[in-house]
N, C-alpha and C positions, 0 to 999 in steps of 0.2 A: 597519511593520517589514517589510523586504523579504524576510525569511526565511519569511514566510507568504504570499508572492505566489502560490504555487501554488494557493491557495484561490480565486483569481480565475478567472472563465471566460475562454476565449480561442478565437478562430476557428481558430488553428493549434495543433497539439500542442506542449506544452512539453517533451516528451521529445525529446532531440536524437539519439537513437540508434535504429536500426531493430530490432536484435535484443536481446532481454533475455537475461540470463545463463541463466535457466531454459530458454529456447528452445534455446540452444547445448548445454546439458546433455542435453536431450531428443533433439536431433538426433544427438549423439554416441552416446547410449544406443541409439537405434534402429539405428545402423550396427553396433552390437555385438550386435544380436539381441534387445534388450530391448523388450518390448511396453509401450506407454503405457497401454493399457486396464487398469483395476483394479490399478494399480501405483503409486498416489499416494505411499504412505509410503516406498517404496524410492526413488522419484525425488526426493522431498523430501530424504531423507538424502544422496543423491548430490549434490544441489545445495548443501546445507549443507557437506558434507565438502570439495568442490572449492573453494567460495568462501572458506571459512576457510583452506584450505591456500594458495591463491594470495594471499590477503590477508596471511598471515603472512610470505610471501616478499617482499612489496612495501611497501604503504603502512601496514599495521598499524593499520587502523581498529579501533574497539572490537568485540570478538568478539560481544557480545550484539546489537549493531546489525546486524552482518554476518549472524549466524544468523537473526534475524528477517527480514531482507531476503530471504534465500534461501527461507525458508518461504513468505512472502507472494508472492514472485515466481513460485515454482513453482505455487502455487494459482491465481494469475491466469492463467498460461499454459495450464495444463491445463483450467481452466474455459473458456477461449477455444477451445481445441482441440476440446472435446466440446460446445461451445455450451451450457454450464451457467451462464454468467455471469448474475447477477441485476443488471441495470442499473436502478437506482432511478428513473431518469428515463424508463424505458419501462414500468415496472410492477414487481410483486413476484413474478414468476415467471421461471424461466430463459428465456433468449432462444429456446431451441428449442421453447418452448411458447407463444410469442407468436402472435397471429393474423395477423401479417404477417412477412415475412422481412427482418430488419434488415441494414444495411450492416455490414461488418467492424468499423469503428471503434466501433460501439455494443456490440460483443461482448467487448471486452477492456479491463480496467483497466490503465492504465500507472502503475506505482509510481514516484512522483517523489521522495519523500523520507520519512525516518523521523526524528522529533525526540524526544529524551529530555527530558522535563520533570521536574525534581527533585521539585517539589511543587505541587499545585493545591489551594487552599482554597476550598471551596464551602459558604458558610454555616458550619455547625459540622463539616462533613466535610472531612477532609484526605486527598487522594489522593497517594500517594508513588510516585516512579519510574514515570511514565506515558510510554509510547511512543505517539506520535501518527503514524500512517502516512497519508500523503496520496497519493491517486491522482487521475487524471483519466480521464474516459470521455465519449464523444460522446453528446450529447443531440440526437436527430433533430429535435425540435421547433424548436430554436433554431439548429441546424447549428453547434454550438459544443461545445468540450470543457469539461466542468464538474466540480467537485470531488466527491470521495467520501473520507470519513475513517473510519479505524478506530482505536480506543484499546485498548492492551494493557498488561498488567502482568506482570512476570516472576514465575513461580510455580515455584520450583525450577529444573529444567532446561528447563521449558517456558514458554510465554507464554499467559496467559489473556486472552481477548478481553473487554473491559469494556463496549464500546459502539461505536456507529457514527453517522455522520451525513452529510447532503448538503444541498444548497441547496433545501430543500423549498418555499420561498415565492418563489423567483426574485428574491431581494433581496440577493444576494451575502453572505448569512450562512449558515453551515453549522449546521443544527439537529442537536444531538447528543442521542442517546438513550443513556443510561448505565444499566447494570444496577442494580437496586435503588433507582433514583431515580424519583419519581413525577411528575417534571416535566422538561421539556426545557431545555437551556441552548444558547447560541449562540456559535459561534466566528467571529471576524471576520478579514478579510485583514490587519488590523493586529496580529494576535496577541493579541487580547483575548477573554476569556470574558465574555459578557453574562449576568448573573443576573436572572431574573424576580423579581417582587414588590418587590425593593429597588432596582431600577434601578441596579445596581452593576456595575462593570467590574473584571475581574481580569486584569492583564497577565501573560502567560506568559513565563517566562524559560527559554531553551533551555540545557540543561546540556551536551548533545552532539547531534550529528546526523549523518546519512548521506544523501547525495543520489545521483541517477542519474549525475551527473558523477563522483562519487567511485568508484562501481562501475565505470564505464567506464575510469577511470584504473587500477583494479586489473587489469582483464582485457584492456586494450588490446594488450598485447604477447604474449598467449598464443595458441596454435594449438589447434584442435579436438582434435588428437592429444594435447595436454597434459592434457586432462580424463581423470581416472581413473574407469573404470567397473569396479566390483569386485563 
């Protein structure tokens, strides 16, 4: 299933665009005198507000996907800015605490897509309305971009993180660690969940999605001055 190809490693970035939307919002904010330090919630709200507003005037992608994109995009950018990114392929600490100085590509998650899965049945457990966010990040060991995945579920006006995963065994399978599960499951580049114990596969059906191409189509015609800093 080509819709899950972003889970495959690559020597070159799959992100086709240099600047994320969050980086544009932050640049505009700083020109208006806003400090980035200790201002995450405000910057996140600016990102959500502007992306929803621009989306409404153009392509009109689903608001929940656009909102989640803005939140995750801003976190990834600020973590990169302050070297707080935890790159699982380098260890379990922020990059500013590593015993060597990594290259820039290892410090930033590139958000590639968010998929909404209507339902996932795992044995007797059914997860409904799951958002799967797929990123890429550089693994210095292999000099390649490799996948990182986060799972979310909408909780009122917010999004609750349910789990995460990456290619822990270098076998092109994303090992997912989900809250309240006492075992791992695996996500394949074919869009299948591999369940342990029963050797069973669950095919994921995408209900809706949002990609970096979609985001760029939303913002391609705007100018920095169009971003509202309030």
